TORROMI-451675 format. One record per residue (C-alpha): residue number from 1; z, x, y. Coordinates in steps of 0.1 Angstrom, whole numbers, plus 5000, padded with zeros to 4 digits. Each point is the difference from the previous one (the first is absolute). Layout:
+------+------+------+------+
| seti |    z |    x |    y |
+------+------+------+------+
|  NUM |    Z |    X |    Y |
...
+------+------+------+------+
END
This chain:
+------+------+------+------+
| seti |    z |    x |    y |
+------+------+------+------+
|    1 | 9305 | 8265 | 7771 |
|    2 | 4982 | 4966 | 5003 |
|    3 | 4996 | 5003 | 5038 |
|    4 | 4983 | 5033 | 5003 |
|    5 | 4988 | 5011 | 5034 |
|    6 | 4962 | 5002 | 5006 |
|    7 | 4988 | 5035 | 5001 |
|    8 | 4965 | 4993 | 5013 |
|    9 | 5009 | 5000 | 5037 |
|   10 | 5022 | 5031 | 4995 |
|   11 | 4971 | 5019 | 4983 |
|   12 | 4974 | 4989 | 5026 |
|   13 | 5021 | 5007 | 5031 |
|   14 | 5013 | 5034 | 4989 |
|   15 | 4966 | 5010 | 4986 |
|   16 | 4983 | 4990 | 5032 |
|   17 | 5025 | 5020 | 5021 |
|   18 | 4996 | 5031 | 4977 |
|   19 | 4962 | 4998 | 5002 |
|   20 | 5001 | 4996 | 5038 |
|   21 | 5022 | 5031 | 5003 |
|   22 | 4976 | 5019 | 4979 |
|   23 | 4970 | 4989 | 5021 |
|   24 | 5019 | 5009 | 5033 |
|   25 | 5009 | 5034 | 4987 |
|   26 | 4965 | 5006 | 4988 |
|   27 | 4984 | 4989 | 5032 |
|   28 | 5024 | 5021 | 5021 |
|   29 | 4991 | 5031 | 4979 |
|   30 | 4963 | 4992 | 5003 |
|   31 | 5002 | 4993 | 5038 |
|   32 | 5019 | 5033 | 5005 |
|   33 | 4973 | 5019 | 4982 |
|   34 | 5026 | 5012 | 4975 |
|   35 | 4990 | 4978 | 4971 |
|   36 | 4995 | 5028 | 4975 |
|   37 | 5024 | 5026 | 5014 |
|   38 | 5030 | 4976 | 5002 |
|   39 | 4994 | 4980 | 4969 |
|   40 | 5034 | 5010 | 4987 |
|   41 | 5016 | 4980 | 5028 |
|   42 | 4981 | 4969 | 4989 |
|   43 | 5011 | 5006 | 4964 |
|   44 | 5036 | 5005 | 5010 |
|   45 | 5002 | 4969 | 5022 |
|   46 | 4982 | 4980 | 4973 |
|   47 | 5024 | 5011 | 4973 |
|   48 | 5031 | 4993 | 5021 |
|   49 | 4986 | 4966 | 5011 |
|   50 | 4991 | 4992 | 4964 |
|   51 | 5036 | 5007 | 4988 |
|   52 | 5014 | 4981 | 5030 |
|   53 | 4979 | 4968 | 4995 |
|   54 | 5006 | 5000 | 4962 |
|   55 | 5037 | 5003 | 5005 |
|   56 | 5000 | 4974 | 5028 |
|   57 | 4978 | 4976 | 4980 |
|   58 | 5022 | 5002 | 4969 |
|   59 | 5032 | 4997 | 5020 |
|   60 | 4986 | 4970 | 5019 |
|   61 | 4991 | 4983 | 4967 |
|   62 | 5033 | 5009 | 4984 |
|   63 | 5019 | 4986 | 5030 |
|   64 | 4980 | 4967 | 5000 |
|   65 | 5005 | 4997 | 4962 |
|   66 | 5038 | 4999 | 5001 |
|   67 | 5004 | 5038 | 4997 |
|   68 | 4982 | 5002 | 4967 |
|   69 | 4967 | 5017 | 4990 |
|   70 | 4987 | 5013 | 4967 |
|   71 | 4982 | 5033 | 4996 |
|   72 | 4967 | 4981 | 4993 |
|   73 | 5003 | 4980 | 5032 |
|   74 | 5007 | 5031 | 5020 |
|   75 | 4970 | 5018 | 4986 |
|   76 | 4978 | 4969 | 5006 |
|   77 | 5011 | 4998 | 5037 |
|   78 | 4996 | 5038 | 5005 |
|   79 | 4966 | 5001 | 4984 |
|   80 | 4989 | 4969 | 5019 |
|   81 | 5010 | 5016 | 5033 |
|   82 | 4982 | 5032 | 4992 |
|   83 | 4968 | 4983 | 4987 |
|   84 | 4997 | 4978 | 5031 |
|   85 | 5004 | 5032 | 5021 |
|   86 | 4974 | 5017 | 4978 |
|   87 | 4974 | 4972 | 5006 |
|   88 | 5006 | 5004 | 5038 |
|   89 | 4996 | 5038 | 4995 |
|   90 | 4967 | 4995 | 4982 |
|   91 | 4986 | 4978 | 5027 |
|   92 | 5011 | 5024 | 5027 |
|   93 | 4986 | 5030 | 4982 |
|   94 | 4966 | 4983 | 4995 |
|   95 | 4999 | 4989 | 5036 |
|   96 | 5010 | 5035 | 5013 |
|   97 | 4975 | 5019 | 4978 |
|   98 | 4971 | 4976 | 5003 |
|   99 | 5003 | 4983 | 5034 |
|  100 | 5024 | 5018 | 5023 |
|  101 | 4992 | 5036 | 4992 |
|  102 | 4972 | 5004 | 4974 |
|  103 | 5001 | 5038 | 5005 |
|  104 | 5036 | 5003 | 4988 |
|  105 | 4992 | 5007 | 4964 |
|  106 | 4975 | 5027 | 5011 |
|  107 | 5027 | 5016 | 5022 |
|  108 | 5024 | 4999 | 4970 |
|  109 | 4974 | 5017 | 4978 |
|  110 | 4994 | 5027 | 5026 |
|  111 | 5038 | 5008 | 5000 |
|  112 | 5000 | 5000 | 4962 |
|  113 | 4970 | 5023 | 4998 |
|  114 | 5017 | 5024 | 5024 |
|  115 | 5031 | 4999 | 4977 |
|  116 | 4978 | 5009 | 4970 |
|  117 | 4985 | 5029 | 5019 |
|  118 | 5035 | 5012 | 5010 |
|  119 | 5010 | 4998 | 4963 |
|  120 | 4971 | 5024 | 4991 |
|  121 | 4978 | 4975 | 4981 |
|  122 | 4963 | 5010 | 4996 |
|  123 | 4973 | 4979 | 5016 |
|  124 | 4991 | 4986 | 4965 |
|  125 | 5036 | 4990 | 4994 |
|  126 | 5002 | 4984 | 5035 |
|  127 | 4968 | 4981 | 4994 |
|  128 | 5012 | 4987 | 4966 |
|  129 | 5034 | 4990 | 5015 |
|  130 | 4982 | 4983 | 5029 |
|  131 | 4978 | 4980 | 4977 |
|  132 | 5030 | 4989 | 4979 |
|  133 | 5020 | 4990 | 5032 |
|  134 | 4971 | 4980 | 5014 |
|  135 | 5000 | 4979 | 4968 |
|  136 | 5035 | 4988 | 5008 |
|  137 | 4992 | 4990 | 5035 |
|  138 | 4983 | 4967 | 4994 |
|  139 | 5018 | 4970 | 5014 |
|  140 | 5006 | 4986 | 4965 |
|  141 | 5015 | 5032 | 4986 |
|  142 | 5022 | 5005 | 5031 |
|  143 | 5012 | 4964 | 4999 |
|  144 | 5008 | 5003 | 4963 |
|  145 | 5018 | 5033 | 5004 |
|  146 | 5021 | 4985 | 5029 |
|  147 | 5010 | 4970 | 4978 |
|  148 | 5007 | 5021 | 4969 |
|  149 | 5022 | 5025 | 5019 |
|  150 | 5018 | 4972 | 5018 |
|  151 | 5007 | 4982 | 4967 |
|  152 | 5013 | 5031 | 4984 |
|  153 | 5022 | 5011 | 5029 |
|  154 | 5011 | 4964 | 5006 |
|  155 | 5010 | 4995 | 4964 |
|  156 | 5021 | 5033 | 4999 |
|  157 | 5017 | 4993 | 5033 |
|  158 | 5006 | 4963 | 4992 |
|  159 | 5013 | 5007 | 4966 |
|  160 | 5025 | 5025 | 5013 |
|  161 | 5012 | 4978 | 5029 |
|  162 | 5001 | 4969 | 4978 |
|  163 | 5021 | 5018 | 4974 |
|  164 | 5025 | 5010 | 5027 |
|  165 | 5001 | 4966 | 5017 |
|  166 | 4999 | 4977 | 4969 |
|  167 | 5028 | 4976 | 4995 |
|  168 | 5001 | 4972 | 4975 |
|  169 | 5024 | 4971 | 4996 |
|  170 | 5013 | 5014 | 4968 |
|  171 | 5012 | 5031 | 5018 |
|  172 | 5023 | 4979 | 5022 |
|  173 | 5021 | 4986 | 4971 |
+------+------+------+------+
END
């Protein structure tokens, strides 16, 4: 495998497409006023798109590499795609919550408070939960959480897909 294909453009292109799809879905939900109510739609579309772009990226690399790819190369490509997308998601999230709609987090907190009331929590419990939740709403914490969750999910999905799609030269003999 001396003439291995370059994975950089595959990672960047697929990561960019995945990130843009996430931004479009997020903006559509926000513009429709259903950002919190239909968050499951965004999660479903994001999961399906993640799987698609990881499979597509690994398959593209494999085809340009003479039909061969190792598990490690597959994981690297999948993780790269997910992390490029995660950086786009961080930028989008920071712009949405700080520039486009600074009241979005307050709206989300109001919905969460109502959920705690519906669950029968006392006012002291609600206040305590609210204080804890607000600690996790700083831009740095939100960005870190997005990147960590993306890395974990990206690794799991990439590892599974790479294990299925791997093919070495030794396997052909």
